Residue, then its C-alpha position, 0 to 999 in steps of 0.5 A: m259622056e258615059h253610057l250604060l250599054q242596053p242590048k238595044d243600043l248595039p247593032h248586032w245580035g252577037q253583041r247583044l248576046a255578049l251583053r246580055t250573058l253579063g247581065l245574066f250574072g247581074w253585070r252592067m257595062l258602062f262605055r264612053p266614046l274611045p279618044g281616037p283610033r289608036g290608044i292603051c286601055v289600063i286594066y285595073p285591078h287585076t286579081s282574078n281568073w275571072d278578070f279576063i272571062i268578063g273583059l273578054v265577054g265585053k269586048w265582044a259585046l263592043n265589037l271592037p278588035f281591043r289587042w292585048l299584052a302577055k308574056d310570051s309563055l302563055f302563047k306557047s301553051p296549048l290554048g296559044k293559037w286561042f289566045t290569038r284569036m281572041g287579040g293576044e300578042p305576046v311580049e317577050r321579056g327582058t327587052p323593054s325599051g326595044t319592045i316599048k319602040s317596036q310597039a308604038a311604031r305598030m300602033n302608029a303604022a296601024d289605022w286602028y290599034w287599042v292595046g288592053i294592059t295590066p300593069e300589075g302583071t300578075r294577080g297576085y299582090r305586088p307592091n307597084w305597077k309595071s311601068g311599060f304601059y306609061h313609056l308606051a303611051l307616052e312613046a306613041k303618044v296615045p291617050l289611056v282609057l282606064v277599064y275597071i272590073d268592079y265585082p262589089n257593084k258588077l260594074l264593067g267599065l270604059v269611061d275615064h280618058v287619061h292623056l297623059t303629061g309626062n309629069l309623073e306625079e299628075d300622070l298618077a293622080a289623074l289614074r289614082a282618081g279614075f280608078e278610086g272606089h272600084l275594087g277587084l275580087y280579091p282588094k288585097d291583092a290590088a297592087p297600089i297605083i305606084l310606077a316600079e321607078r318611081r317606088a326604086e326612087e322611094r328606097p333609102a339609099k344604103 
């Protein structure tokens, strides 16, 4: 069951400090034990640079070695080494199928491997989600944890677990239900929960 984290629940002073830091800014954190040693944290909506800061402090509070994927150009910047220390892993664009297969193999070879992915891929509005997380979860046969950074209610939540069926409509319905009512800092910039392939199918033929 979901649990509102309290400093007394956390064994290490660093975790308690991180949670209290969130609390100083009015944020609370909901957490439910992860559904296994490997999986994908789907982070939505992603509309602000503050999402990274709040998520990072939440990661410190849990003291779990979550990884996160981002475009490889970020890791070529002056902050690249710091991003790597914070659990970041670069993704080369342009070879999606190879990346998915190699990432799935890397996940399943590890004793513990949870990775955070923002399926919108950008803070600005786009008309759909990128589908890489979905194909990765199916390829690796791992569950999803839905992570929301709810600004109106100041809630960081890692509560809902989704086990994909491979039926796209059913899976998208489960994702929409889990994220329902949780808004980012700039709600108008949140992408609708539609995968890129599905949106392509819906375009009228010319």
